[in-house]
N, C-alpha and C positions, 0 to 999 in steps of 0.2 A: 186753964191759961198757962199755968206753969208747965203742963205737959207739952203744949205747943211750943213754948220757949225752948224746952230741952230738945224737942225734935228738930227745931230750926238750928240750934247750935250743933247738933249731931250731923246735920246735912252740911253745914259750913265746914266743919272739921273734916268731913269725908272729901270735899272738894280740895281742901288744902293738901291733904295727903296724896291725892291723885296727881295734883300738879307737881308736887315734889318728885314723884316716881317718874313722870314723863321727862323731867329735866335730866335725870340720871341716864336714861336710854339714849338721848341725843348726844350726850358727851361720850358714851361708849362707842358710838359709831364713828365719831370724829377721831379720836385717839384711842386706839385699842390698847388696852392694858397688855403688857407682855404676857405671853403664855407661860404658865408656870413651867419651870424646868422639869424635864422628864424625871420621874422618880428614879433615883439610883437604886439598883437592886440591893436588897438587903444582903449583907455579907453572909456567905455560907458559913455554917459553923465549922470550926477547926476540926479536922478529922481526928477521931479518937484513935488510940493504939489498936483497938480491935479492928477499926475500919482500915488502918494502915496494913495490918496483917492480912485482912481479907483482900485488900487491893494487891498487896505483894503476892499473896497466894494466887490471885487471878493472873498477875503478870507472870509468876513462876509457871503457872499452869500453861499460860500461852507460850512461854519460853520452852517449857518441857515439851509441849506439843510440837513446837517448831523443831526442837532438837530431835524429838522422836521421829518427826517426819523426815528430818535430815538423815537420822540414823537409818530409818527405813530405806531411804534412797541409797545411803551408803551401803547398807546391807544388801540391797538389791543389786547395786553395782558390784559389790564384792562377790555376791553369788553369781552374778553374770560373768565377772572376771573368772571366778573359780570354775564355773561351768565351761567357760571358754577355754581355760587352761586344761580342764579335764578333757574337753573335746579335742584340744590339740594333742594332749598326751595320748588319748585313745587313738587319735589319727596316727600319731607317731608309732604307737605300739602295733597298729594294724598295717602300717605302711609296708609296702613291698621293699625288699632289699634294694640298695641303691642301684646295682647294675641289673637291669632286666632286659637289656637289648643284646646281650652276648649269648650266642648259642654254641653248644659243643656237641660234636659227634664222637661218641665213644665206641670203639670197635674192640670187642673182647678177644682174648685168645680162644683157641679151640675149646669148645665145651660151654662157653658163656657163663652166665650166672649159675649159682648153685653148686660150685665146686668146693665151697666152704674154705677156700684158700685164696689163690692168686687173683682170680677174676672177681671174687666177692670183695676182696680188699679194694680193687679198682672201683667197683660199684659203690662202695662206701665213700670213696673220695669224691666221685661225681655227685652223689647225693648231698654230701656236705657242701659242695660248691653251690648247688642249687639252693640249699637252705640259707647259707650265710652270704653268698655273693649275688644271689638273684639270677643266676644263669638258667637258661633252659637247655635241655639236652635230649638227644635220642641215642639209642644204643643198638648194636647189631653184633652178630657172631658169625664167623666164617664157616664154610662147609667143613666137615670132618677132615678133609684132606688139605684144607687151607687154600685151595686153588683160587678162591675169589677175594683174597685179601685186598689186592690192588683195586678191584672194582668197588669194594665197600668203602675204601678210603676216598676214592674219587666221588662216590655218591655223597659221602659225608662232606667233602670239601665243597661240593656244589650248593650245599644248604646251610653250612655252619661257618662260624668265625674261627673256631678252634677244632682240630681233629686230633684224637689221641688213639694210638694203637697200643694195645696191651700185649706186650711180648716182643722179644727180639726178632721174631720171624717177620715182623712188619718192616724191618729196616729197609730192604731194597725198594719195596713198593712206596713207602713213605718218602724216601729220598726222591723217587721219580715224580710222584704226585705233588710233593711239596715244591719242587722246582717249577712245575707247571702251574701252580696256584700260589704265587708269591704273596697274595694278600690274605691268605689263610695261614694261621699258625698251626704247626704240627709238633706233636710230642710222641715219643716212642719209649715205652717202658722196657728196661733191660738192654738198651742199646745206647752207645755214646753218640750215635748219629754223626760220625766223622768219616769223611771221604779220605781213604788211604791211598788213592791212586797216584797222588803226587809225592813229592819228596817229604812233605810234612803233612800229617793228617790235619784236615780242616773241616769245619762244619759244611754240610751239604748246601746249606743256605741260611740266610739270616732269619728265616721264619721256621727253622727246624731245630728242635731241642731234643736231647736225649736225657732220660731219667735212669740213672744207674745206682747200684747199691753195693755196699761192702758185705755181701752175703757171707763171706768167709769169716768176718769179724763176729757177726751174730752167731754163726754156726760154732765158732770157737767156744762161746759161752755155754751153749746147750750141750756141746761135746763134753765140757768139763762137768756139767750137771749130770750127764749120763754116767760118767766114770765114778763120780762121787756117790751116786745112788745105786749103782749096780751091785747086786748080791752075788752074781755068778762070775764076775770079772770078764764078761763078754758082752759087747754091745754091737749094734748093727746100723748100717746106713743103707737106705733104699732110695735110689735115684730113678727119676721117671724116664729120661732119655739121655743116653750118653753121647758125647762128641757133638754137642751143639755149640761150638765156639768156646768150649770150656766153661760154660755157665754153670751147669749143675755140678761139675767137678769142683767149683769154688766152694759149694756147700760141703762137699765131702772132705775137701782139704782142711777147711776150718774145723769141722767136727772132729776129724782124726787128731788134729793138733791140740785141740782143747782137751780131749780125753787123755792124750799122752802127757799133757802138761801137769795133770793132777795125779795120774797113775801111769807111770811109764810101762808097767807090765800089763796094761789092759789089752784084751784081745778085741779086734775090730773086724766084723764081717761086712763086706760091701757088695752090693749087687745093683744092677739096673734092669728095668723092665723091658726097654727096647733101646735100640741104637739108631741115631739119625741115618737116613732120612725118614725112618718110621717114628712118627711123633705120637702114636697111639699110647705110648707109655705115660703120657700125662692125663689120660682119661680111660684107664683100664683097671678099675677096682678089683675085678675078679683075678686078674693076673697078679696084681699087687698082693692080694690076700694069699695066694698060693706061694709066692716068693717069701712073704713074711713068715708064714707058718714054718717054712723050711729053716729060716734063720732062728726062730724060737726053738725048733727041735735041735738045732746045732748048739744051743746053749745061751744064745743072746736073751737077756731079760729086758732090754730096752732097745728100741729101734727108732731111729730118726729118719724121716722121709723128706725128700724134695721132689715130689712127684705129682703135684697139683691135685686134680680130682681123683687120682688113683689112691690117694691117702685114705679114702674111706674104706678101701679093702684092708689096709694095714690095721685100722681101728677095729674092724670086725675080727681080724685074725687075733688081736690081743684079747678081745672078749672071749672068743672060743677057746684059745689056748689056756687062759686063766681058769675058765670053768672046767675044762677037760682035765687039767692037772692039779687044780686046787692051789696052784702057786701063781701069784699075781705077776703078770708081765706088763711092761709099760710101752707107750709110744711117745714120740716127741713130734708135735705138729710143726707146720711151716707157714710162713707168710702172714696169716691172720692168727689171732688168739683162738685156736681151734677148740679149746675147752668151751668157748662160748658159741661156736658155730656148728660143732659136730652134734650128732644125735645124742640125746640125753643118755641113752643106754651105754654109750662108750666113754662118756666124759671121765669117769673115775679111773680110766687107764691112761689119760693124757697127762704126763708128768709136767710138761711145759711146752711152749711153742717158740720157735725162732721167729720173731716179729720182723717182717720186712714191710716197711711202711709205704706200700704202694699207694694207699689212700692219701697219705700226706703229700707224696710227690705229685699226684694228680691235682690235688687241691692247690698246692703252691704254684704249679705250672699255670693253672688257670688264673690265679690271682696275679701272677707276674705279667700275664698278657693284659689283663685289665689295668694294671698299674703302669704298664709301659716299660717294665723292667726285665722282660724275658731275655735270657741270654741264649744264643744259638750254641749247639754242641752240648756236651755232657754237663749235667749237674749231679754231683755225687751226694748220696745219703749214707753216712757211715755212723759208727758208734758215737763220734763226737757231737753229732747233731741228733742223736737218737733216731736215725734213719733205719737202724736195725737194733735188735735187742732180744730180750727173752720175757716171757709172760710169767705171772705168778698166780694166775687164776687156779682155784682149787687148793692152794696152799701147800702143794706137795714139795716145793723147793724152798719153802720159807726158812728151813733150818740151814740151808747152804747159801742163802742169798748174799750174806756178807762176803763169802769167798768169791762168789761170782762177780760181785760189784768191785772187789779188789782187782780181779783180773781185767774187768772192763777199764778201770782207771789206768792200769798198766798199758793196755792197748792204746788208749787215747793219748797217753803220755809218750808213746813210742818206745816204751821199754819192752814190749812184746810185739814182734812183727809177725802177723799171721800169714801163713803161706796161702797162695791161691791155686796151687796145683797139688794134687795128692802125692 
């Protein structure tokens, strides 16, 4: 009985609880309770010092990487700039000289290259112009009798901007061809290129220049050297061709005056290989040797030549005379520093050389045309501009160089006037 009562009470209690739960659900649907606010994130813990350092290092690393990348780019740019600069520098180093469109025709005197003197000096000048000014050139030499000088000049004028004749014998042909080719510039070595047919000498044309030298002034210095060095008291002069407008006589006059200036008692022997119109004397070494040996036998121990390619015969004579007698004799070269151009076997006999800077005159004439400053008529090369002088190769005149330089200074100052006629 009691068990039934308890069971009934339990059932009633269950219904009561069920009804209460149903009432709660109906109320929830009518008014919804507000949704709980979204949970705020828990605050992150304050970074520790180690964490700051790590973060800083990471930032620094990032910054370093950025800087490194920037430096790499800068280095790359610097390298690129450097390479570009080097390329430009290399290009500048390898660049052709500025003037490459000017051409020159050079016509040598009889004998052409290889005379170790006059023509070779001219060759040195044209080669320097090619190297430093960028010109191009061709060269030619006349027949032994010189009969085709005019033809060669005309051929050169047809193909070149500048034509240069090496030697005074080109004067008449250069004057004629120059007038016929007014757009071509002409230069002649050893001629003033002045027309003397009128009352006053005047240039043959505005395009014709003369390159002249004070050979007598340079010869004065080597004449003094000969007299100072002579052991016998006798010296000699050997000319190539006499009576060619007084040109070679200028060498002789200066040499004689220089020797007499330092030793009034000096004996001077003079001779010429040929006389104009025979111009073989400039290219006759065998005859020069014969004449020179006769001078040595007469007592000369130093001989100065103004004989172009014939000078090689004088050098050989000095060697043979020295070996035959056991007493050394000397020669004095001309135009070029012949100690440097002559055969090695005869260099020890070359006391000095009278330098006639044909090379400089040709270079300067070409440059003046390029610069637009060429002057018609004569341009003089004397001691004051070192257009003439003496060489010291071999050291054989080192002990008297001071005396020679004093004489040079007196000539330049006008205290000594050197004669041009023997």
